[in-house]
N, C-alpha and C positions, 0 to 999 in steps of 0.2 A: 758495133752495138754497145760496147762497154763505155766508150768515150763520147759517143754522139756524132762522130764524123768518120769518114772512111780514112784508113791509114795511108792510102796512096791513090794517085789518079788513074794509073793503068798498071795492070799486072805484067810488066815487062822490065827487063834489065835496064831499059832506058830511063825508067822512073827511079830517081835516086832513093826515094823512101822504100820502094818495093825491093830494090837491090840491097839496101841496108838490112831490112827486116829478114830477108831470106838468106843473107850471108852471115847470120849469127850476131848481128849488131842491134837486135831489138831492144835489149836491156839498156844500152847506151842511148838509143833514140828516145825511149820512154822516159828515161831520167832527164834528158835534155829538154823534152817537152813538158816536164814537170806535171805528169798526169796523175801522180799520187796512187799508182797501182801497187798492190801488195807484192812482196817478193814471190809469193806462191803463184800469183796471176802472171807475173812477168816470166816465171819459169814455164808455166803452162803455154803461154803464147809463144815464147821463144822456141819451144819444142814443136809447136804446131806450124810455125812459119818456115820451117826448114825447106830449102829448095829441093833437095833430094828426097823423093817420096819414101824411100826406105829409112831415112833418118827421122821422119815425122812420127809423131805418136799415132797409134791406132785408135780407133773409136773406143775399144776396151780400155786402153791405157788412159785416155782422156776421162772416161767415166770413173776411174779409180784415183785420179790425180787428187792430191790433198785440197787443192783450191775448190774442186767440185763438191767437197764435203765440209767446207768451212761453215762458220756460223750463218744461220739463216737470217736474212735481212728482208723485212717486209717493206714494200713501197710506202712512202709517207702518205698519210691520209690527207686528201684534198680538203681544204677548208672552204666553206661557202661564204 
């Protein structure tokens, strides 16, 4: 939703992107793709994509993550 395309084709270790994301390589992949994500967002997503459920952020941890409370940005106004 952030970038406008899905990060992987299938949620399996056979998918190279899925394997990279869930094995702690999200920051490197995001930088390679030149997505322009903020360091706070990369941190949040890296901690959400962990393969081991106990290693992932809880909903409460996500809600208090600094990225969730960053500057408010309104969508651009559509010109007619």
